[in-house]
N, C-alpha and C positions, 0 to 999 in steps of 0.2 A: 648727318649733313652739316658740314660747315659751317660757323657760326654766322658769315657773313653772306650765305646766300639763303630768299627767302624761303621757308619750310612750304609752304604753296605757293603752287603758279608758276613754278622752276617747268614742267613740262610742256604745258602749254604755251609759255612765252619761247620755247624751243621749238614747238611746232610751228611757230608763223615768223613772218617778217622773211628775212632773205637767209636763213640760217644755213643753206645749202651752199648759197656763193659764198656769205662767210667763211665756212668750214673749208671750202676748197682753195680759200685766199690763203688761211691758216696753213693747210697742207703742202701749198706751193712753198710758201716762206720758210715752212720747218723742214722743207727740204735744203732749200738754199743755207741754211744755216748748218745742218746734216753734211752738205757739202763742203762748207768749209772746213768744219772739224776733222772730217774725213780726208782731208786731204788734196779737195778739188780747187782750194781757196787758201793760199797762203796766209799765217797769221803770227804776227809778233804778239808776243803774251810778256807783258811788264806786271809787277805784282807791289803795290805800294803800300809799305808799312804802315805804323799808328799815324804819323806825323799829319795825313792828311785831315783826319778828323779835327786836329788843333788850328791849323793853318788854311783850309779850304782850299789848296793847292795841289795838284798832279804834278808831278815831276817830270821830267820827259829829258833821260841824255841825249844831249847831242855831240860832244867830244868823250874821249877819254884818252890822256895823256897826251892832248895835243892832237889826236887824229879825228877823224869825223867815226863818230859811232850813232848806234841806238835809231834813231827815227830819222836821221841825216842821212842813214847808207843803207838801210832797211831796204830789199826790193818785196817785204810783204805786200800782202792785196790789204790787207786788215791789221788794226791796232787793237788788242784787248788787253785794257788794265783793270787788274784786281785791285778792289780796295779793302785790304783787312785793318783787323784790330786783333791785337795778338793772337795775330796768325789765322785767325776766324774770319772769310770772306763776306764782307758786309754788301758790296754790290760789285758791279762788272759796268766799265762801260767800254762798248765796242763799236767802232767805226772805220770807215776804208781812210788809209795812211795819207792819201792825196786831201781828204776831206778835213783830216787832223791837219796837216801843215796848213792847209789853207788858213781855218781858222785860227791857227797860231800864229798864221802871218797877219792876219787882223788886227788881232789882239794884240802885234809887238807895236802895227802903225798907232794905236790908241793907248802905246803903254800901259798896257793891264798885263802884263808877263815882266817878270824879271831871270837875269842871267846870273845863277849862284855856281859856287864851286861846291864840289860834294862828294860823294862816294867814301872807298877806302880814301886815307891819306890826301883826301880833295882832289884827287887825279880826273873827276870829271864836270865838264862843266853840262850843269841841266837848267831847264826851260821852268821855273814856276808857272804854272797855268791855272787861275782859277779855274775851280771843278765845274762852279756855276756860270761860268763864262761859253763854256763848252758846250754844259748840258743845256742851255739857255739859247741855246745857236738858233738864226733864223734860216732853215732849210730851204734850200732852192729845188 
């Protein structure tokens, strides 16, 4: 038994309460995630290298060589941002593109983001977004 589960009482806990409702709810959302990853929902996947762990920011590209790119032109419904250290995925942030764009706009109005040059030869314009300001977002 995993160390985070109690040794006794687990079965009794699962048999009481709203387990059936919670299971149905979980299965519905499991199917939604499967749909996204199996092509029934478009997804833009970006991988963030180690720097996020030092700066606390996620980098979101908005232009490349002076032309709109990244989040600016994606037609994906979902944004999936992988955060890695030494190539190992530490966590994933996934949200609807429209909600991420709205959150970035809100942060821009309150001066929480910064636009910098980056990428190969500094050919990209990148928005640096504090990860905690995205994760700590008050959802509607």
